[in-house]
C-alpha positions in Angstrom: -7.3 -21.6 -16.5 -9.5 -18.9 -13.9 -7.8 -17.6 -12.2 -10.7 -15.0 -9.5 -8.7 -11.9 -8.0 -9.3 -10.1 -5.0 -7.6 -6.4 -4.5 -9.5 -4.3 -1.8 -6.8 -1.4 -2.1 -4.9 1.1 -3.9 -1.2 -0.9 -3.9 -3.2 -4.6 -4.2 -4.5 -2.7 -7.4 -0.9 -2.1 -9.0 0.4 -5.5 -7.7 -2.3 -7.5 -9.1 -2.7 -5.5 -12.6 0.5 -6.9 -12.7 0.3 -10.6 -10.9 -2.8 -10.6 -14.7 0.0 -9.8 -17.1 2.4 -12.0 -15.2 -0.2 -14.8 -15.6 -1.2 -14.2 -19.2 2.9 -15.2 -20.2 3.1 -18.3 -19.0 -1.0 -18.6 -20.0 -2.0 -18.2 -22.8 -5.1 -19.0 -22.3 -5.9 -17.1 -19.4 -9.1 -16.2 -18.3 -10.4 -13.9 -15.6 -12.8 -11.5 -12.7 -11.7 -9.2 -10.2 -12.7 -6.9 -8.2 -9.7 -4.3 -8.1 -9.2 -1.0 -9.7 -8.2 1.1 -12.6 -4.8 -0.4 -12.5 -6.2 -4.5 -13.1 -9.3 -2.3 -15.6 -6.9 -1.5 -17.4 -5.6 -4.8 -18.3 -8.7 -7.3 -17.7 -11.6 -4.4 -18.2 -14.1 -4.2 -15.4 -14.0 -6.2 -11.8 -16.7 -7.1 -10.3 -16.6 -4.5 -7.3 -14.0 -1.5 -7.4 -11.4 -0.7 -5.0 -12.8 3.2 -4.2 -15.9 0.5 -3.3 -13.8 -1.6 -0.9 -11.6 0.7 1.4 -12.4 0.5 4.9 -9.9 0.4 7.6 -9.3 0.0 11.1 -11.5 -1.3 13.5 -14.2 0.7 14.7 -14.6 2.2 10.6 -15.8 -2.4 10.2 -18.1 -2.0 12.2 -18.9 1.2 11.2 -20.1 -0.1 7.6 -20.4 -4.1 8.4 -23.9 -4.4 6.2 -21.6 -3.1 3.3 -18.5 -4.4 4.5 -21.1 -8.7 4.6 -23.5 -8.1 2.0 -20.0 -7.5 -0.3 -18.8 -11.0 1.0 -22.1 -12.7 0.5 -21.9 -11.2 -3.4 -18.3 -12.3 -3.6 -18.8 -15.6 -2.1 -21.7 -16.4 -5.5 -20.0 -15.0 -7.4 -17.0 -17.4 -7.3 -19.5 -20.1 -7.1 -21.3 -18.7 -10.3 -18.4 -18.3 -12.3 -16.2 -22.0 -10.6 -12.8 -20.7 -10.3 -9.7 -23.0 -11.0 -8.2 -20.3 -8.4 -8.9 -17.4 -6.1 -6.6 -15.1 -5.8 -6.3 -13.2 -2.8 -4.4 -9.5 -2.5 -3.5 -8.6 0.8 -6.8 -7.3 2.5 -6.9 -10.4 4.4 -9.8 -8.9 6.7 -12.1 -9.3 3.2 -9.4 -12.0 1.6 -8.6 -15.1 4.5 -12.8 -15.1 5.5 -13.5 -15.2 1.3 -10.1 -17.9 1.1 -11.3 -20.0 3.8 -15.1 -20.2 1.9 -13.6 -20.9 -0.6 -11.1 -24.2 0.4 -14.3 -25.6 1.3 -16.0 -25.6 -2.1 -13.1 -27.0 -3.5 -11.4 -24.4 -4.8 -7.3 -24.1 -4.8 -6.7 -20.8 -2.7 -3.6 -18.5 -2.4 -2.8 -15.1 -0.8 -0.3 -13.1 -2.0 1.4 -10.6 0.7 1.2 -11.8 3.6 -1.0 -11.0 6.8 0.8 -9.1 9.5 1.2 -12.3 11.5 4.4 -11.7 13.2 2.0 -8.9 14.4 -1.0 -9.7 15.5 -3.4 -11.8 15.2 -0.7 -14.6 15.1 -3.5 -16.9 16.2 -4.7 -17.2 12.5 -1.5 -19.9 11.5 -4.0 -22.4 12.6 -6.6 -21.9 10.4 -4.7 -20.7 8.0 -2.1 -23.6 7.7 -5.5 -25.9 6.5 -7.3 -23.7 4.1 -5.1 -21.5 2.4 -2.9 -24.2 -0.6 -0.4 -20.9 -0.5 0.9 -18.0 0.9 2.7 -15.4 -1.3 4.9 -13.6 1.5 7.3 -10.4 -0.2 8.6 -8.8 2.8 12.7 -10.8 3.9 12.2 -10.9 7.6 9.4 -13.6 7.1 11.2 -15.8 6.1 12.1 -16.7 9.3 9.2 -16.2 11.3 6.8 -18.5 8.4 9.9 -21.0 8.7 9.6 -21.5 12.4 6.0 -21.0 12.2 5.7 -23.8 10.1 4.0 -22.5 6.8 5.0 -25.3 4.9 2.9 -23.6 2.0 4.0 -20.1 2.5 6.2 -19.3 0.0 8.8 -16.6 -0.4 9.0 -14.5 -3.8 10.1 -10.7 -3.0 8.1 -7.9 -3.0 6.2 -6.1 -6.1 7.4 -2.7 -5.5 10.8 -3.5 -7.1 9.4 -3.4 -10.3 6.7 -1.6 -10.7 9.3 1.5 -10.2 12.3 -0.8 -12.2 9.5 -1.0 -15.2 9.0 3.4 -14.5 10.1 4.6 -17.6 9.7 8.8 -19.2 7.9 9.6 -16.1 6.2 13.0 -16.9 7.8 16.0 -15.8 6.2 18.4 -13.4 8.3 20.5 -13.4 7.4 24.7 -13.7 9.9 25.3 -16.1 9.3 29.4 -14.7 9.8 28.2 -11.1 12.8 26.6 -10.1 12.3 25.8 -6.6 12.7 22.6 -5.2 9.7 20.1 -5.2 8.2 19.2 -2.2 6.1 15.1 -1.8 2.8 15.3 -0.6 1.8 12.3 0.1 -2.4 12.1 1.9 -2.7 8.0 2.0 -5.0 6.4 -0.8 -8.2 6.1 1.9 -10.8 8.9 2.3 -9.7 8.7 6.4 -6.1 9.0 6.2 -6.3 12.2 3.4 -9.1 13.6 6.0 -6.3 13.4 9.4 -3.2 13.8 7.6 -3.6 16.4 4.6 -4.3 19.9 6.9 -1.4 19.1 8.3 0.4 18.8 5.6 -1.0 22.1 4.1 -0.2 24.4 6.8 3.6 23.3 6.7 3.9 24.2 3.3 1.7 27.8 4.0 4.5 28.2 5.9 7.9 27.4 2.8 7.1 29.1 -0.1 10.9 28.7 -0.9 10.1 25.6 -1.8 6.7 23.7 -4.2 4.8 21.5 -2.6 2.8 19.0 -4.6 -0.3 17.0 -3.8 0.0 13.2 -5.0 -3.9 13.2 -5.6 -6.1 9.7 -5.9 -8.4 10.4 -8.7 -10.7 7.3 -7.7 -10.7 10.0 -4.6 -12.3 12.3 -6.2 -10.4 16.6 -6.4 -13.9 17.7 -4.6 -11.5 16.1 -0.8 -8.7 18.0 -1.6 -10.2 21.2 -2.5 -12.0 21.5 0.7 -9.5 20.3 3.0 -6.6 22.8 1.0 -8.9 26.0 1.1 -10.5 25.0 4.5 -10.4 27.8 6.9 -7.4 29.5 4.1 -8.7 30.5 0.6 -5.6 31.6 0.2 -3.1 28.6 0.8 -3.7 27.3 -2.9 -2.3 30.3 -4.4 0.0 32.1 -1.8 1.9 28.8 -1.6 1.9 27.4 -5.3 0.6 24.4 -3.7 -0.8 22.0 -6.3 -2.9 18.6 -6.5 -1.5 15.7 -9.2 -4.0 13.1 -9.4 -2.3 9.3 -10.3 1.2 10.8 -11.0 2.7 9.4 -7.7 5.8 7.6 -9.0 6.7 10.9 -11.7 5.9 13.4 -8.4 8.9 11.1 -6.7 11.0 10.3 -9.3 11.8 14.2 -9.1 10.8 15.7 -5.3 13.5 16.5 -2.8 11.9 14.9 -0.1 8.5 13.7 0.9 5.7 13.4 4.1 4.2 10.6 3.7 0.9 9.2 5.3 1.9 5.3 6.6 1.6 2.6 4.1 2.6 1.6 1.1 3.8 5.5 -0.2 6.6 5.1 2.7 8.0 2.5 0.8 7.9 3.7 -2.2 9.3 7.3 -1.7 12.1 5.4 0.2 12.9 3.6 -4.2 13.0 7.1 -5.1 15.7 7.6 -2.8 13.1 10.3 -1.3 14.2 11.7 2.2 11.1 11.6 3.9 8.8 11.9 7.5 6.3 9.8 8.5 2.7 10.3 10.0 0.3 8.8 11.3 -3.4 10.0 12.5 -5.9 7.2 13.0 -9.3 6.9 14.5 -8.4 6.4 19.0 -9.8 3.7 19.4 -8.5 2.0 16.8 -5.5 3.0 17.3 -5.6 1.5 20.8 -6.6 -1.7 20.6 -4.1 -2.3 18.0 -1.7 -1.2 20.0 -3.0 -3.4 22.6 -2.9 -6.5 19.9 1.0 -5.1 19.0 2.5 -5.1 22.3 6.2 -4.9 22.2 6.3 -7.3 19.3 7.7 -4.2 16.4 8.6 -1.3 17.1 8.4 0.4 13.9 5.8 1.3 11.5 7.1 2.6 8.5 8.2 -0.1 5.3 11.4 1.5 5.1 12.2 1.1 8.8 10.9 -2.3 9.2 12.6 -4.2 6.8 15.7 -2.8 8.5 14.8 -2.8 12.0 15.9 0.4 12.5 15.0 3.9 12.5 15.9 5.1 8.7 12.4 7.6 9.2 11.2 9.4 11.7 7.6 8.1 12.2 5.2 10.6 13.6 2.2 9.2 15.0 -1.2 10.3 16.5 -0.8 12.9 19.1 3.0 13.2 18.0 1.7 14.5 14.6 1.1 17.2 15.1 2.6 21.1 13.2 6.3 22.3 16.0 7.2 17.8 15.1 6.6 17.7 11.9 8.2 21.3 11.2 10.9 19.7 13.4 11.2 16.4 10.7 11.1 18.6 7.9 13.4 21.0 9.2 16.4 18.5 8.9 15.3 15.8 6.2 15.4 19.8 3.5 18.8 21.2 5.2 20.6 18.9 7.3 22.8 16.8 4.6 24.4 14.5 7.4 20.7 13.4 8.5 19.6 13.2 4.7 22.3 11.4 3.6 21.9 9.0 6.9 18.5 8.4 5.5 19.5 7.4 1.9 22.1 5.5 2.8 19.0 3.3 4.9 17.0 2.9 1.9 20.2 1.7 -0.1 20.4 -1.1 3.1 16.5 -2.5 2.3 17.2 -2.0 -1.0 19.3 -4.8 -0.7 17.2 -6.7 1.3 14.9 -6.6 -1.3 17.0 -7.8 -4.3 16.0 -8.5 -7.6 12.2 -7.4 -9.1 10.2 -10.7 -10.2 7.6 -10.8 -8.0 5.1 -11.1 -10.3 6.6 -13.4 -12.6 7.4 -15.7 -9.5 4.0 -15.8 -7.9 2.0 -16.1 -11.6 4.6 -20.0 -11.3 4.0 -20.4 -8.2 0.4 -20.0 -8.3 -0.1 -22.5 -12.2 2.4 -25.4 -10.5 -0.3 -25.1 -8.0 -2.7 -25.6 -10.4 -1.4 -27.8 -12.2 -0.1 -30.0 -9.3 -3.7 -31.2 -8.8 
């Protein structure tokens, strides 16, 4: 069978690569065409579009890049029509993928959305349309089960979280320790998009400059390129990188987290990754003020957290520093708590254990692949 897969972000690229492997195991004749990144390229060849050209997030940012977004949508539709897949599978990236899935449904192609949009937080009105044009929704968060049962979306299937298997599959992580340096490692995860990195990394760099007792290591992404990281690290102080032994390692986030004593993390999938590695963290985020205001107006009082570990446990497992609260003073305070307060560290680790229990076992990719194949064969 022919599978057309669309991932628009780094996390979706990772999940997409594992989904391709699982589909191949169950369908040895499988053919793939995809939008994704380096992880998917390693298992399926060249993408139609690379995620480096797709990662646009925020209301204002989408408007600013509207011509590019519309051009990608048009290209995707033409490419699907020419290739005629058995199913179109959108991985997360709902602003783009739901549009493509709705269009594909009108052309008689099976549609699957893997990783639910955050309908429980906002845009619940999308449910009506999704009932009509989605043949399968594979969702990954345990608390979403009640939401979809209550809101009558029979094509929604809980498959578990793919991060569990991604981390379980990690074998022999690269040792990032300098044998001459016994200082504990602090992981800095500034985000996966250029704007996130610009907004968060300068605060992390200033924190590092104040704590020579630790090794600070930035989880960099090669698709972003070294120029941006170097510019932000050295901005305003040409000696910071050398004085605090701050370094950037590329595409080695899991190796870094497997050795980290604590972490400062830009909100996103990385907060759950950090939790599954049992690393105490402080979560931070700064976005476009207008986009954030719009988001808050849409969400209202429906959710109290943005960090995935907090959402899954429905508690304050980690501290979230958002917008104006993400400043040098507050970051320093919370950093002290996750590095020197043993009671706070143990409280956080206990929260992580609860999250792990709620997520359950590995195997999300295989359950998703089986659901997709059963959907196609049922026709």
